[in-house]
Short mmCIF file of the C-alpha atoms (twelve columns), coordinates in Angstrom:
data_MODEL
# 
_entry.id   MODEL 
# 
loop_
_atom_site.group_PDB 
_atom_site.id 
_atom_site.type_symbol 
_atom_site.label_atom_id 
_atom_site.label_alt_id 
_atom_site.label_comp_id 
_atom_site.label_asym_id 
_atom_site.label_seq_id 
_atom_site.Cartn_x 
_atom_site.Cartn_y 
_atom_site.Cartn_z 
_atom_site.pdbx_PDB_model_num 
ATOM 1  C CA . MET A 1  -12.369 14.407  -8.860  1 
ATOM 2  C CA . SER A 2  -10.449 13.898  -12.040 1 
ATOM 3  C CA . LEU A 3  -8.899  10.343  -12.736 1 
ATOM 4  C CA . LYS A 4  -5.312  11.382  -11.633 1 
ATOM 5  C CA . HIS A 5  -6.646  12.649  -8.191  1 
ATOM 6  C CA . PHE A 6  -8.753  9.332   -7.614  1 
ATOM 7  C CA . HIS A 7  -5.472  7.461   -8.615  1 
ATOM 8  C CA . TYR A 8  -3.856  9.397   -5.543  1 
ATOM 9  C CA . VAL A 9  -6.533  8.576   -3.126  1 
ATOM 10 C CA . PHE A 10 -6.717  5.145   -4.202  1 
ATOM 11 C CA . LEU A 11 -2.946  4.670   -3.884  1 
ATOM 12 C CA . PHE A 12 -3.212  6.260   -0.093  1 
ATOM 13 C CA . PHE A 13 -5.826  4.051   0.939   1 
ATOM 14 C CA . ALA A 14 -4.067  0.964   -0.703  1 
ATOM 15 C CA . VAL A 15 -0.955  1.618   1.344   1 
ATOM 16 C CA . LEU A 16 -2.743  2.342   4.393   1 
ATOM 17 C CA . CYS A 17 -4.402  -0.808  4.305   1 
ATOM 18 C CA . ASP A 18 -1.287  -2.802  3.568   1 
ATOM 19 C CA . GLY A 19 0.667   -0.813  6.098   1 
ATOM 20 C CA . GLY A 20 -2.232  -1.669  8.721   1 
ATOM 21 C CA . PHE A 21 -2.410  -5.257  7.829   1 
ATOM 22 C CA . TRP A 22 1.370   -5.413  8.315   1 
ATOM 23 C CA . LEU A 23 1.555   -3.601  11.550  1 
ATOM 24 C CA . TRP A 24 -1.471  -6.150  12.678  1 
ATOM 25 C CA . THR A 25 0.461   -9.066  12.110  1 
ATOM 26 C CA . ARG A 26 3.900   -7.532  13.657  1 
ATOM 27 C CA . PHE A 27 1.639   -6.428  16.705  1 
ATOM 28 C CA . ALA A 28 -0.180  -9.524  17.054  1 
ATOM 29 C CA . PRO A 29 1.607   -12.477 16.070  1 
ATOM 30 C CA . GLU A 30 -0.112  -15.170 17.723  1 
ATOM 31 C CA . GLN A 31 -3.456  -14.180 16.321  1 
ATOM 32 C CA . ALA A 32 -1.899  -14.225 12.779  1 
ATOM 33 C CA . ALA A 33 0.138   -17.540 13.179  1 
ATOM 34 C CA . GLY A 34 -3.113  -18.862 14.740  1 
ATOM 35 C CA . MET A 35 -4.966  -18.036 11.521  1 
ATOM 36 C CA . GLY A 36 -2.170  -19.317 9.324   1 
ATOM 37 C CA . ILE A 37 -1.357  -15.735 7.577   1 
ATOM 38 C CA . SER A 38 2.063   -14.417 9.093   1 
ATOM 39 C CA . HIS A 39 3.680   -14.958 5.809   1 
ATOM 40 C CA . LEU A 40 0.822   -12.731 4.276   1 
ATOM 41 C CA . GLY A 41 2.262   -9.963  6.821   1 
ATOM 42 C CA . ILE A 42 5.638   -10.116 5.270   1 
ATOM 43 C CA . ILE A 43 4.116   -9.963  1.400   1 
ATOM 44 C CA . ALA A 44 1.663   -6.925  2.713   1 
ATOM 45 C CA . GLY A 45 4.849   -5.180  3.913   1 
ATOM 46 C CA . TRP A 46 6.735   -5.463  0.773   1 
ATOM 47 C CA . THR A 47 3.549   -4.508  -1.209  1 
ATOM 48 C CA . SER A 48 3.227   -1.430  1.014   1 
ATOM 49 C CA . LEU A 49 6.763   -0.300  0.135   1 
ATOM 50 C CA . ALA A 50 6.396   -1.087  -3.634  1 
ATOM 51 C CA . LEU A 51 3.311   0.912   -3.562  1 
ATOM 52 C CA . ILE A 52 4.880   4.052   -2.048  1 
ATOM 53 C CA . GLY A 53 7.525   3.599   -4.524  1 
ATOM 54 C CA . TYR A 54 4.817   3.597   -7.429  1 
ATOM 55 C CA . GLY A 55 3.198   6.643   -5.965  1 
ATOM 56 C CA . LEU A 56 6.256   8.421   -5.713  1 
ATOM 57 C CA . TRP A 57 7.379   7.473   -9.168  1 
ATOM 58 C CA . TYR A 58 3.482   8.297   -10.395 1 
ATOM 59 C CA . PHE A 59 3.916   11.675  -9.090  1 
ATOM 60 C CA . PHE A 60 7.376   13.036  -10.300 1 
ATOM 61 C CA . ARG A 61 7.190   11.150  -13.540 1 
ATOM 62 C CA . LYS A 62 3.979   9.950   -15.311 1 
ATOM 63 C CA . SER A 63 1.399   12.505  -13.726 1 
ATOM 64 C CA . ARG A 64 3.385   15.622  -15.135 1 
ATOM 65 C CA . THR A 65 2.714   14.381  -18.597 1 
ATOM 66 C CA . ILE A 66 -0.980  13.818  -17.759 1 
ATOM 67 C CA . VAL A 67 -3.383  16.797  -19.073 1 
ATOM 68 C CA . VAL A 68 -5.735  17.224  -16.298 1 
# 
């Protein structure tokens, strides 16, 4: 597996984990508030969106100039 493909896999799992954490804080707000991590759910949601944007930018701009 090349470094470029590893980058895609890593981004996929990072978005999956961030999005899952965000969903957990949205669907179980009592548990998240009890642990004091409700604000981290909001940050995880925005980070997930930023990672999706970075992934799209990497795919359409950056990875075209990288030799496999």
